[in-house]
N, C-alpha and C positions, 0 to 999 in steps of 0.2 A: 332773585335777589340774593346777594351774597355779602358777607362782611368785608369791610375794607382790608386790603392786603398790606397796607402800610404798617411797618413794624412799630409797635408801641409797647411800652412796659406793661406787663401783664398785671391787671387790676380787676379783682372780683369783689363782689359785695354780697352780703345777706341783709335783707331789709324787713325784719319782722315788725308786726304791729302790736303795740302794748295794749291789747284788748282783752286780756285774761291770762291764765296760766300759759306759758310758752308751749307751743305745739312741738311735738317730736320732729315734725317735718323741718323745723328751723335748724335743729341739730343735724339732721340728715343732709340737707342742702349745704350747710356750713362745712360739714366734713368733706364733701366732694369739692367744694370751693377751695378749702384750705389745702387739700392734697395736691391739687393742680397748682395752686399758688406757690407752695413750698417747692414743688418739683421745678417750677419755672423761675424761681427766684423773684416772684412778684410780690404784690401787696394785697392783703385781705382787709376789707372794710366792713364795719358794722354800721348800718344806717337804720335809724328808727323812723318808721313811717306812722306818725301819730296824728294824722289829720282827721281820722274818724273820731270826732269828739263825742259822739253819742255812745260809743262803746269803749272809750278810753278808760283804763283803770290805772290808778296812780302807782300801785306797787308792781305792776307788770314789767315795767322797764328794768327795775332792779332784778327781778326774777330772770329776765333774759340774760343780763350780765352774769348773774351767779351761776346759772345752769350751764351756760356755754364755757365759763371759766372752769367749772367743776369737770367738764368733759375734756378740758385741755384744748378747746377750740378757740384759741386766743387771736384777737384781731390786731392789726397794725395801726389802724385809724378808727376813731369812733367817738361818740358823744362824751364818753367818760375820760378819754385820753387825748382827744383833739386830733389835729392833723392839718395838712396844708389846704384841705378843701372844706374846712368847718364853715358853718355848723352841720352836724350830722343828724340833727332831728328835723324832720320835714316841717313841723310846725314853726320852726325858727327860720325857715327858708321861704315863707309865703311871698315875700316881696320880690323874689327872684323869678317867679313864674309869669308875672304880668307882662314884661317885655316880649316874651315868647308868644303869649296869647295875642298881644297887639299885632305882632308880625303875621300871625296866622289869619287874623281878621283882615288886615290890610291887603294881604295877598289873595284873599278870596278862598283860602283853604279852610276857613272856619266861619261860622255865622252865629248870630244871636237867635235864640229860640224862646218865644214868650208863651209857649203852650202850657196850660195849667195841668197839674197832675190828674185832674178829673178828665180832661180831654184826652190825655195820653192813655188813661185806663180804658176809656170808651173806644178809642181807636184800636187798641190791642184786642179788646173783646170782639169788635166787629171783624177784625182780621182773622181771629181764631174761628169765629162762627162760619166765616166764608172759606175756611181752610186755606188761607193765603199765608205766606211767610210774614211773621211779625217784624215790624221795624218802623222807624219814624217816617211819616209820609211827606216830610219836607214842606209843610204848610208855611213855615216862616222864611224859607229860603227866598232871598231877593226882596224881602219886604222891609220897609222902615217900621219903626215902632208904631207910628200913628196908623199906618196901613194895617198892621197886624191887630192893633187895638180895636179896629172896627169889626173884627171877626169874632165869632164865639170862642170861648175857652181861652181867654187871654189872662196872663199873669203879669203883674206889674214888674216883677224882677226876673230877668231872663237868665237862662243858662247859655253856655257857649258849646256848640257842637262842631265836630269835624265834618267837612263836606267830602264824603268818600267818592272818588271817581267810579263810574259804572264799569269802566274797563280796567280797573286796578288788578294787577297780577298778584295773586295772594300766595304764590309759591316762595318758599325760602329754604335755606339749608340749615339743618340742625346737626350739631356735632355728634349726637347720639343716634338720631333716627334717619339721617340723610335728608333727601329732598322731601319736603312736606308741602301739601296744598291745603291751606286752611280755608274755612268757609268765608265767603265775601262778607265783610263787616257792615254793620249798620252805622248811621251817623252818630258816632259816639259822643256823649257829653264829656267835655274836658274841663269845664269850670261849672261848679254847682251854683245854685241860687244864693247860697250863703257866701259866695266869693272864693271858697276853697277849691283848689284844683282836685280833679279826680285822680285816682291812681294812674290812669293811662298817661296823662300829661306830666304829672309830677315825676313819675319813674323815668321817663325819657329825659327830662331836663336834668334831674339829679344825676343820672348815669352819665350824661354828657359832661356836665360840669365837673364830675369827680373822675373823669377819664376812665370809666369802666370799659374794659375790653371784651369781657365775656359775661353774658347774662345767663345765670343758671337758676332755674326755678322749676316748679312742678308742671306736669304735662297739661294741667287744666288751663294753663296760660297759652297753649298753642293757638287757640282761636283768636287771642288778642294780639298776637305777635304782628300780624300785618298792619294793624293800627299803629303800633309803635314804630314799625319800619317806615310807614308813611310820614309820621311826625319827624323822624330823623331826616328823611329826604327833604321834606318841605322846609325844614329849618337848617339845611346844609350841614348836618352832623355826620361824622363817620359812623357807620353801623358797627355795633358790637357783634361778636359771634354769639349764637344762641345754643343752649343745651337744655332740653326739657326732661327733667328727671321723671322716672316712672312713679306713679302715685303709690303710697303705702296703703295696703288694703287689710280689712278685717278678714277672718276666716270665711265669711259669707261673700267675699269679693267686693263688698262695699268699701268706699273710701273711709280710711280711718279718721274718726272725728272724736272730739272731746265729749260730745253728747252720747256717743255709742260705746266708747272704749276708754277706760281710765288710762290706758297706755298711750293715748294720744297726748296726755299731759306730760311734758318733759320733767316736771318736778316729781311726778309719780315714781319714776325710776329711782330717784334718790331716796324717797321716802320708803320704798320697798327694800332698799339695800342692795341694789345692783351696783357693781363696780364700774366706774367711768370707762376704764379700758375695755371691759367686756362689752359695754353698750356701743362704744366706738367701733369695735371689731364687728359686732352684730350689724350695725347700720351699714357698714361697708359691704358686708356679705349680702345684704338685701338686694343690692343692684350690681354687684361686682362679683366675678367668678372667684372660686378658691384659687390658691396658688397652683402652679402647674403640677405639683406632686399631689394635689388633692387636699392639701392642708388648709383647714378653715380657721386656724388660730394664727393670727399674725399681728404685728405691731403697726402703729400708725406710720412709723418710718418705713416699714416694708411696703405698706400700701402706697406711700408717696413714691417710692422707687419704681413701682410697677405701674403707676397710674397711666391710663390711656382712655380718653373719652369713648373711643371705638369699642372698648370692652364692656361698657356699661350696658346692662340688659334693659331694653326698653319696656319689658313686660312688667306690669305692676306686681310687686312682690307681696306675699302674704306675711303679715307681721306675726310670726310664730313665737309666742312667749315660751313654749317648751324648749325651743332651740336656744333662745336667749338664756333660759334658766340653766341649761346644760353648759353653755359657754361661760356663764357667770360662775358656776361651780368649779369649772376648770381653772379660772383665774384665781378664785379663792384658794384652791388647793396649791396653786403655784406660788403663793405669797410666803415670804418668811413669817414665822409665827409672831414675831414682835411687830412687824408691819400689819399683819392681819389684826392683832390685838388693838393697835392704834386705830385701824379702820372701824373696828367694832365699837370702841369707845366713842369715836366721832359720830357713828350712826346713832348710838344710844343717847348721846347729847342732842343730836338733831331731832329725835323723836320724843324727847322729854323724859326718857326713862332715867337718865342721869342728869344731875345738875350741870350747868355750863362749866363749872370748875370742880369736878369730882375729887373727893379726897384721894391722896396717893394710895391708901390701903385698898380702896375699891379698884383702882386701876391695876394694882398688883394682883388682886384676885382674878381679874379678867385675863391678865397676861398669863397667869399660871394655868388657867382653864382653857385657854385658846387651843392648845394642842389636842385637847380632848374632843373638841367639837369641829375642828377644821374639816375633817373628812365627812362630816355629817351635814354640812351646810351647802345650800345653793345660793342663799341670800343672806346678807348681813342681818336682816330683820329676824331670821330664825334664831339668831344668837340670844335675843331677848328672852324667849321661853326657856332655852337651854341653860342660860346663866342666871335666871331670875332668883334661884335659891341662894346665890352668892350675894345678891344685891339687896336683900332684905334682912332685917334683924331676926333673931330666932323667934321672938314673940310675934312677929308680923307674917311669918310664913303661913300661907294658906294651902291646905291640902285639898287639891282639886277633887271634885266628886268622882270622876272616872278613875282616879288613882285610888281613892278610898274603896271603891267598889271592887278592886282587885284583892283586897284583904280577905283571907280565909279565916275559918273559925279558930285556927291555931296561932293566929297572928300575935295574941298576947303572950303566949309561951315563947314564941320565937323572939319577940322583943325583949322579954325578961332575960333570956339566955344571952342574947347579943349584947345587951347593956352590961351584964355582969362580966362577960368576956372582955369587952372593950375597956371597961374601967380598970382592969388589971393589966392592960397591954403595955409593955415597957417602951416600945418604939412605935410612933404614930406615922407609919409609912403605908402606902397602898399595898405593898407586898406583905407586910406584917399583918395589916388589917384583914386582907383576903385569907391568908393562911390560918389565922386564928378563928375567923368566922366559919370557914369551911370545916375546920376540925370540930368546932362546937355545934354547928347547926346541921351540916350535911352528914358528918360521921356520927356526931354525938346524938342528935335527935332523929337521924335517918330521914331527913327531908330533902327532896330534890332541890338543887340549887335555885331553880326558877321560883319555887315557892318559899325557899329559905330567905332569899335576898329581896323579894318584893316588898315586905314590910319595911325593910331598911331603906330601900329606894324611896318609898312613899314618905317615910318619916323624915329623911334627910332633905329631899328635894321638893316634896309636895306634889310630884308628878308621876304619872305612869311610865313615861319614857324620859330618860335623862342622859347626861353624859355618863361615861363609865363610873360605876358606883364607888369603887374603892379609891380611885384617884380623886373623885369628887370629895370623898370624906377626908382624904389627906389634905386637900386644899382648904376645905372648910375648917378643919382643925378639930381636935379632940373635944374641947369644951362645947362648941356649937353643935357638933354631931350628936353628942350624948344628950344635950339639952333638948334637941329636936326629937330624938328617939323616945326620951322620957315623956315628952309632951304628947306624942302620938299614943303611947301606951296608956297614958292617963285618960285619953279620950275614948278608949275602947270599952 
């Protein structure tokens, strides 16, 4: 089985289900879709598959929009922006599937099945005990409703099943993997008892009506592809090309899932402070080789220019957060300081550390401190701890327990000398602060710098580890620095 060779405008889609936080796999597939689309001058479609009413979550669709936009994976047609093949929500397309089902029933390629869930469970249990392949036994095939009602295990409301030919050739060509031979499928349910189409029917109809030329999805769908090909053939539809992406895996080689790994949630990356360009680069590297010169850092535009389905590695990649952290740190260090400061402010607003409209003075403090922490960060979230001392009033500064534990018996004398020295300092610059304190504490009291400056760091920032001390004091200002040092001294 091969895809139609007739030239058609390239159209790819991603079709997530709004059943919870968006899965990182949605971004992964969207990235490869979009790279190919942009290279070929085609169209990228976002379609929402929301027919699973039991698991539907109202806020999930907006999260899908927000996270994909955050990553720059923007679509050309979709439920929020419309397009020539609207509607783009499956729940709004329910009336479109009935004519296709009627055609399949009339042609004998599908049939009604009245078997109750209890009978199906008993059938599967018996097959398993006998160590036979599990699958529907076709009790309903060729029977009218009344004929079937006379037999045990009858349900008033039927489902519709495909009638899979015994001699069906399940081989097909995959753009990534070459020729595949999938297992022979069972008689798949295509319409549920509630009247909703199953994924298998809906995806085929929607892809056909939206002119999808390439179906890109995870490798777990390889076994379902022959069913979809059959539906295309029975309904006289052109076949799309298929590309089954390797599954993302945890370090233990299991499939990455939201139950096992928080990184499966796409929103998690934003909450943790990963940069979208770093995550896009990382997702590309998971299944695509580095540049010919071994370079692993590349832009989306470079990825598009080089894209080739044949280069996609079919082996399921390990989702290595250490590698992503390294890559994110690289991107953070490559940002202009003002841009990084803006990203930090945005992250602190997102996580609730800052108000949605922070005062300009607060933003200026963050901008001034950004050069001090840029080389020390891998994640934007690390800025919260490093900059916390700038974002609280002097009276609200909390000295952390592990920081207070660093204070030696001579901390009171060190603080007394430092306060007296700083009170008379003519110029409040990092250079002047450092020179004066080294003279007074290191030379005057004969204390090693590590022990001389620890009480100052603890008093000014409340932390054992902080941005460079003297630059921090310059940014914080004379009044606040002295107020905090006096407060620590009074607490000893």
